[in-house]
Structure formats: C-alpha cells, structure tokens
N, C-alpha and C positions, 0 to 999 in steps of 0.2 A: 360436357364440352359442347358449346353451341357454335353455330355457323351463321354467316350472314343470311338472313331470311330472304325468301323470294320477294316478299313485300318491300323490304329495304332495297334490294337490287333493282326492282322495278321502279321504285321511287327515284333512285339515282339515275337510271336510264331516262326516265321521264324529265328529270331536271336538267339533263345534259342536252346539248345541241351538237349533233354529229359534225355539222359544218365547222363549228368552233373547235371541237376536239381534233378532227383531222387537220384543220388549218393550223393548229399549233405545232404540227409535225412537218407538213409540207404545204407549199403555196397552192391555193385554190383559185380558180377563175370561174366566175358565174357564166353559165351558158343556158339561157332560158330560165326555167324554174329550178334547174339543177346546177351543180358545180362540178368542174372537171379538174383533174390533176394527173401528173405522171404517176403511174402505179409504183409503189415502193416494194411490191412483192415479186417483181420480175424485172429483167433488164429492159426498161421501157424508155423510149426516146421521144415519144409524143404522148399527149394526154390520153390515156386509155381508161382511166378510172372515173366513174361518175358517182357523185355523192348526192343523195336525195334528202333535202331538208324536210320535205313533206312526209316521207316514209321512214326517215332516220336510218337509212340503209346505204351502203356503198356497194359498187359492183365494178369490176374490171372487165371490159369487153375483150381483152386480149388473153389474160391468163385465167380468168374465171373467178378470181378472189371475190368473195361476197360475205357480208355480215353486217353487224350493227356496231355501235360505238365500242362495246366491250371486246368484240372479236378483233376489231381494228387495232386497238391498243395492245391486246394480247399478242397478236401477230407482229406488230411493228416493234414493240419493246421486247418480244420473245420472252414473255413472262406468263405464268399460269393465269387462268381466267380470274380467279379470286383476287389476285394481285392487280389485274387490269381494272377490276371493279373499284379497288381502293384508289388507283391512280385517277380514274375518271371522277370519283367522288372528290378527290383533292383538287382537281382542276375546276370543279364546279363550286368549290368552297363549301362542300358538305362534309360533315364529320360522321364516320361510321359509329354506330351505337357501341357502347362499352362492352356489350355482350357479344358483339360480332367476333367471330373466330376467323382470323385471316391467315392462318398457317397454310402451307402448301399441301398438308397431309391429305391424301385421298381418303374420302370418308369410308370406302370399302375396307381399307386396311389400317385404320387408325391405331388399333391395338398393336399390330406388328411394328408400325413405325414408332410408336411410343416406346416399345421395348428396345428398339435399336437406339433411339435417342438416349434413353437411360443408360444403356450399356456403354455408349460412347462417353458419356459424362463420367461413368465409373472408371473406364480405362484411362481417360485424361487425368482424372484425379490421382490414380495410382502412380502415374509418372512423376507427380510432384511430391510423393512421399519418400521416406527413407528406402522403401523397397524398390523405388524407381531410380535410385542414384546411378547404378551401373548402366541401365538403359539410357538415361539422360546423358551420361558421359559418352556413350557410343554415338548418340545423335550429334552431340556437339563436335566430336572428333570428325564426323562426316560433314561438318559445315552446316548443320541444320540448327538454327538458333531458335530462341523462344517465340519470335514472331511467326516463323514458319510452322513451328509446332502448334501454335494457337490457330493459325489460318487453316491448316489442314487437319485439325482435330486429332493429332497423333497422340496415342496413349500406350498403355501397357496392360497386358493380361498377366496376372500374378502367377507365381509358381504353383499355388494351390490349384488342385484339379477341379474344385467345385465352388470357388468363391463367387463367381458371377451367377452360377446356378442358384446358390443359396439366396443371394440378394434378390433375384427376380422372382423366385417362388415365394419369398416372404412378402413380396408386393402382390401376391395372388395371381401371378401369370402362370398359365397352364404349361406344364413341362412338354406336352405334345406340341404346342405352338413354338416353344423355344427350340425344339428339335427340328421342326419343319422349316424355320427360317435360318437354321444353320448356326446358331450360337452355342448349342449344346449337342454333344454326341452321346448316344446311348450304346454302351458296350456290355453285353451279357447282363442286361437289366440294371446297370449302374450308369448314372448320368455324369458326364465329364464336361468341363469347359472346353470348347473347341480350340481356343487359341492360347492355352496356357503357356507361359514362359516365352512370350513373343511380344514385340512391339506392334501395336495395332494401327492401321490406317483405314479410316472409314471410307466406304464407297457410296456414292450418291447417285440418285436418278437425275433426270434432266431438270427436275424442279428443286433439287437440293435436299430431298428426303434421303436419310441414310437407309440403304437397302442391304448392306453387307459390310464385310471387312476383309482386308488383306493383312496378313500378319507375318512378321519376319523375325527370325532368331537373331539374337544380338550377342550371344556368347558362343564359345567353341563347343557346339554340341553335335557330334558326328552322327548320332543315331536318329536325328530328325531332319526333315527336309527344310531347306532354306526359307521357302515361302509357303504359306498356307492361305488359300482363298475360300471365301464363302461359296458353298455350292448354290446352284440356282434354286430359287424358291418362287412362291407366288408374288413376292415383291421384288425379287432380283432376277433379271434376265440380262446376262452379260452383254449379249448382242444388241440390246436396246439402249445401252448406256455408253457414255463417253466420260471417262474420269475427269472431274473438274469442270464439266460443261457448264454447270449452274454458276460457277464463279467466272468462267472465261468469256461467256457470251457477250456481256456488256463491254468488256475490254476489247473483244474482237470487233465489235461494231465501231468502237472509237478508232481502233488502229486499221480497220477495214481489211483485216487478215487474221487467220487463226493458224497456229502451229499445231500439227498433229504428230505425236510421238507414240512409241510402243508402250513403255512401262510407266507406272504412276510415279516412280522415283525420278524419271526423266522430267515429268511434268512439274514435280515439286522443285527440282533443281532449277529448271528454267524460270519458274515463278519467283524463286528466291533471288534471281538477279534482276528482277523488275519487269520481266515479260509475263504479264498476267493472262495473255490471250493464248493459252496453251491447254490442250486436252490430250488424253492418252487412250489408245485403243485397248490397252491391257491384253495385247496379243499382236498378231500381224495381219490377220484377215479382217477387212472392213465389211460390215454387214450393211444391208439396205437401210435398216433403221438408223444406223450411225450416219450413213450418207445423207439421209433426209434431215437429221439434226443439223448437219453442217450446211446443207442447202438452205435451211430456214434462216441462217445467219446472213445470207446474201453478201458474203465477203470472200476474198480469195483464200485458198487453202494452201499452206506450206507443209509438205510432207517431210518429216525429219526422222526417218526410221533408222533402226540399228545398222551399224556398218559391218554387216556380215551378209552371207549369201541369202539367208532367209529374209533379211531386211531389204536387200536389193530387189528380190523377186516380189516382195510385198509392195514395194514402191511402184513397180511396174503395174502390177495387177490392180492395186487400189487407185493409182493415178488414172488408169484407163476407165475405171468405173466412175470416178469423179467427173472426168471429162465427158463421158456419156450422159451424165446428168447435168451438163451445162454449168459445171462449177469451174471457175478459173483456178488452175492448179499449178503449183510451183514445187520445186524439189531442192532440198539441201542434202548433200552426202558428205558427212563429216569424215575426215581422214585421221588415222592414227589411233583412235579409241573406239571401243565397241558401241557406245551409246552416248547421248547428250550429257547424261549425268557424269560419266567418266571424262568426257571431252572438256566440260566446263571446269571440273576439278583440276585437270591437267593444264589447260590452256587459258583459263580465265574467262571472265565475263565479256570483255571487249571482243575477243576472238570469235566467240559464239554469236554475239550481236552482229558482227561484221558479216558472218555467214547468212544471217536472217535478212540483212539488208541487200544481199546480192545472191538471191536464189536463182536457179535455172528455171526456165519455163518447163512444163512437163514435156513439151515437144522436143526442146533442146536435150533434156535428160534422156528421152527415149531414143533420139538419134545417136547419142553416145553409147547407150546400152546396146543398140543394134550392131555396133562395131565390135562388141566383145567376141572373142574367139574367132575373129575373121582376119585374114591377111589381105589387106586391101591392095597389095601388090599382085595378088593372085586374081586372075580374070574371073573365075567362078565365084570366089568370095565377094569380089567387088560387085558383080552382077546381082548376087543374092542380097547384098546390103542395099543397093540402090532400089531394087524392087520392094524391099521391106519399107524403105523410106517412102516410096510412092504409095504403097498401100495405106500407110498412116496419113499421108497427105490427102488421100481420097476421102478419108473420114472427116477431114477438117474443112470447115466452111469459110475460113479466113482467107480471102483472096490475096491479101498482101503477104501473109505467111507462105502461101503456096508459091507466089512469084519469087520471093526472096530465096526460098529453099531450092527451087528449080535452078535459079541463077547460080547459087552457090555450088550445087552438084555439078552443073555444067562447067563452072570455072575450076573447081577443085580436081575434077576427074577427066577433064577434057572430053566431055560428051556433048553432042549436039543438043542445044536447048529445044529444038523442034522435036527431036526424038523423045526427049523426056516429057514434053507436053502431050505428044500423041499417046505415049504409054499411059500417062496419068488419065487422060480423057477416056481411055478404054476401061479404066478401073472405076471411075466416078459413077457412070450410069448404074452399075450394080448396086452401089451404096445408096444412090438416090432412089432407085427403085424400091429398095428395102424400106427406106424412110417413108416413101409415099404410101407403101402398103400399110405401114404402121399407122400413119395419119388416117388413111382410109378406114382401117379397122376401128380406130378410136372415135371416128365421126359417123358411125353407123346411125342412120336415121331411126328415130323412135317410131313405133307403130301408133296408129290412131288411138288405141285404147290407153296406151301409156301417156300419150300427150294429153288426152282428155282427163284422165285420172289425176295427173299432176297439176293441171290447170284448176280443177275442182278443189284440190287440196290448198292451192295457193289462194283461191277466193276465200276459203274457209279461214285462213289466217288473217283475213282483213276485216272480220267483223262477225258478231253473233248472228246477224240476219242471214249471212251466207251459210253458217253452220246449220241453222234451222231449215234452210232451203235444201241442203244436202240430206238432212234427216228425213224431210218430208218426201223428197222425190227420188232419192237413191238409197241412202241409208246403209250401204254395204259395199265394200270393195272385195273382189275375189282374191286379189293379191294381198298376201299377209303383211308385207311391209307397208303398203298404202293403208291397209286396215289399221295397223298399229299407229301410223301417223295421224289418221283421222280420229282415232280414239283419244290420242294425246291432245289433239286440238280441242275436242269436245270437253275433255277433263279440264284443260287449262282455262277455257272460257267459263265453265261452270264454277270453278274455284275462284277466279278473279273477277267474274261478272263482266269481263270485256276481254278483247284480244287485239293485238297489233302484230304485224310481222316482226318488228324489232324486238318486242317482248317475248314472242314465241321462240325466236332464235336463242335468246338468253336461256329460256326454259330447257331447251334441248341440248345445251352445250355439253352436259355430262352424259347424255344418252348416246353411247357409242353405236347403238343399233340403228338409230334413225337420223343422227345428226348430219351425216354426209349427204343423205338423200334430201333432207329438208333444205340444206344449203344449195344443192343442185336445183331443186324446184324453184327456190327464190331467185337464183341466178338466171334461170331460163324465163322467168315470168315477171321480173321486177318492173319492167316498163309497160306491162299490159294495162289497158284501161279496165277498171273494175266496175262491173255493172251486173245486175241480176239477169238481164237479158242474155249477156254473154255467158254467164254461168249456166243458164238454162240450156243454151245451145250445146255446151260441153256435156251436160248431164244427158241430154237427148242422144248425143252421139255415142256416149259410153253405153247407155241402155240398149241402143240398136246393136252394138257390137256384142254385148252380153247375150242378147236375144239370138243373134245369128250363131254365136258359138254354142248356145244351148240347143238350137235346132240341129246343128251339125252333130252334136253329141247324141241327140235322140235318134237321128237318122241312122247312125252307126248301130245303136242299140236295136232299132227296129230290124235292120238288115240281119243282125245276128240272132234275133229272137225267133224261135220255132213255134211257140204257142200263138195261135191265131188271135185269141181274145186279147192277149197282151200286146200283140202287134197293133190291134185296133185302138187300144188305149193310148199307145205311144203316138199313133197317127193323129188322134184327137188332140193330144197335147201339142203336137207340131202345128196343127191347124190353128189352135188358140194363139200360139206364139206368133204365127204369121199375121194374124189379125192385129196383134199389138204392134207389130213391126211396120204396119202400113202408115 
C-alpha cells in the first residue's frame, strides 16, 4: 500500500499559489506585497489575516492561525491533510499519481483499520443473507430503510461464536491484535466473536475511519445486555470521537449549525428525516476533545439531549462548557418522549424539525432551569433566583443581553433597575479579574534564550545557507524540542536539497511532537526580515546566554567543591568562558 510521496506533495505545493487558493474561499484585498482578508477561523469582523504570496504562508494576527496552502484547506474544509492535498491538486489542475494512496487511514494503525473495514463489510454482507432476514425485519419495523442501512454501515454479527474470528485469521491477522482492538474476546483460552447475535453499528473517528462497533440485540434474549460497545483501544478513544462527525461536518457548515444528541440511534433517526448535520456523544458528558471538534466547525451548536434528569443536567453542564469556549449554543428540550428517536417515531418529522427551527438560546434555557424547585412567590426563593441570574449575566459579555435581562427582571418582579445594575456591577469585576489573570498568564513574555533560539530556527527554515550558518556558529540547542526541530530542518534540507517555510510546514504536519511549536515559531516570525546579519545577532545573543548559564553552573560547583585543585580547575574554566563572553 503506497501513499502520496513527499516529492509529489511538494510539487503540488510548488504549483499552487496560496493567494489563488485562499481567494477561492474568501475575498482577498491586496495591501502592499501581501493580501488581507477576514479570518475564517475565528469570529472576525475586520481583516486580521495576512496572506504572503512571496512566502506562500498565511497568518492571522488575532487568533494566531498560521500555515501553508494545505493547512488552510484542511482547516477551512475540516478535512484530513491528505484530502486537502487532493483538493489543492484538483484546484491547480494536477492529477495525483495512480499509485497515490489517498485514504484517511493513519499510517501508524493501517492494519488495525484494515481489519475494522473488513469486519464491517462482513457484517454488512451478513445482513443481506438469509441469516439476516430476522434482523432486517427488525430494522424495517423500526423505520430504518435500505438507504439508512447503507449510509450508516449497519450489519449483523452471526449466531456462530467464531465466524468473524475464522475469517480474519484466515487473512493472516494476528489473534492478539483482534483481541486488542475489541473484535474478539478470549475466555479460558478460547476465542469468541465479541458481537455474536447482534445488529452492528460501526463507530468512526473524526476522519471517517472505523474504530469500533456498537451492537444491539434484536430478538428477545433475556440473558444478554441490550447493547454492547467496543472497549477502548489504541485506535478507539470514546472521548475523542463524536458519532457521525465525519458525515455531519459538511452538512453542518452548509446549515451553519450542528445538532448534538446522546445516542447513536438518535443521530441515525434524525439523519433519516433529512437532517444530516447531527452527531452523538454516545453518553451524556462532553469531553474537551469533543468540544474542540465542535469548535472547529465554527457553527452554532444545538443541544438535544434526552428528556430525563440526566439529560437535563448534561444540557446544563455541557452548555456551560460550550459557552466558555465561545461556541454559540442553543437548546431543544423535547416533551413527552425520552429521546429524539422515540419523539420522531411518535410525533413525526415535521414536529421535530419545528423544534430545531425554534430552539432556546442557552441563556434562556438556563434562566428557566434556575427556576426549578423554586417558589417565586417566596421572597427567599425569588432572591436566590435573581442572584443566580445575575451571576450568569456577569459571565456574559453581550451588553444587549444584559440590558434586556435586567429590564425583564425589573418588570417581572417589580425590582428597581438601579438595584439590579448595582448588584451586577459588584459581580462583574470578579469575573473580569479572573479573565484578565488568565490572559496575563497566557501572554507571559518569552525570555531572551527562547526568543533567540526560535528566531534561529525560523531563519533555518528559509534556506540552506542559514542552516550552514547554524551548523558553523552554534550547532546545538540545549533544549531538546529545539534540538529536534533543528535536526528535522537539517534532515529535510539534506533530503530535498532545498528548504522553504511552506514546504517544511507540510513535512511536519504528521509530527505531533514538533508541529505546534513549528507553527508557533512561524507565526511569531513570519514578517521578520531575513538576513545573515540578523541571524548572527541572534546566534551571538544565544551563545552569550549559554555562556552565562554555564558560568553560573560552574560557580555553584566551585562553591560546593572541597578539593583545592579541582576548585582551581573550575576557576580556570570560568576565566576562559568570561574571555569568550567579552
């Protein structure tokens, strides 16, 4: 199995013009030698992004988004890097080589994903055989037709306890791997198919690779649990995925909203009525990884969790986390039925769509929630409620929402507007202070060594002559991360016989260890003038810091050393270093 070679990727990057590619998505305005536009990666209202035709790099001066043509397309389209390469090639009129492998499969786990793909095809085929007639009837009775079965890869694990195991081992897949990824269970030395006698639903990662299965009984079997899910493995981390995300993301961008439900059957049911912009948590608690997946879409989120106490509490908690992450959040609370699946079956498509069209803002929902278990005719309960509302307002920066809410509270409960404003002002400074502290902590200035080292690395990304200058005059970073980046820059240039910042960004895309730091360095240095004199100044500054640090270290050694001769040797070393530092 082959992949798009680095040479081919570099050729596509060289043939593309970042100004043309970015301009195909958003309007660009020339300003000097660069182009500017409204940044698509945050809520931008004035041009914050600069696109350099000379360096083939973009940078947002507000949110810090930085990269080359491939990272822009990948982030804008919300597709894997390799798919972004294909999109850029198509826009440039280039054809990928026939040997290019453009699947989303991560190279590190190719075998595991191949096994999952083969298993899904096997399950899907089982459903079409005579052995799948009962399961197929069960699905049809629940309103799941052939199109939905195909769209969501629904299948069947047979009654036999080892049919899948036998199939996979005949393909020379190791039983240990099959057990590790949760397809096979080993009991007392015997291997069993994990999902026997169940309808199977594949689970995908964010890029659409199958990473596990959820399986449901479809006959009256009292001795086994209703659902069985894949255990976590090296390819499946439940908290890092959202069910149906890979299918929903493009629909969400079109609709400018995404519906979030609890269970995968809810997502399937909603999709079956034509709303394709839906994902499932597969639980109630939303993780930070899931929030980041939603944030990347840059659309509003509609929470539609189960109509029970757990779903209500999850709506509150998840909504608060989404709002903290500056995600526009809305809420639907369905009445009469436990979840969206049951609601749609009972009330029909139009009723559910009407709910989607008329959601509550999260703030409105929260205000209603705060009234629960309170008698607002009781002075103490009313006071508690109003204080809770004001606490929530203190966290909200929307001046219009604050004004409207205060006026409504004043009108509804006959409370002086001035009193409410004064009370709110007492609460706001605490919140503002906390936010200022966070901003301050996030903007801690870098020390001279870090600045110098990162500038040197940036110079090295700009040409072989700067790499040779580094090797001749410095040659080593004491920091392991900087050392690794420098080594990768040297390796890249030796292999390709040249280097540009845009091409090096492509090279490090899959290197999780250094990618973020490389992007940070490029972001901080993109507009710097590149010259050998400037690089020499940074090298000189770094060498002085290294020398001073070494002198400090030796002085501590000399202070703690009891042997007179050794003290003298250390003193001589210090003297030599001081000469170099002059």
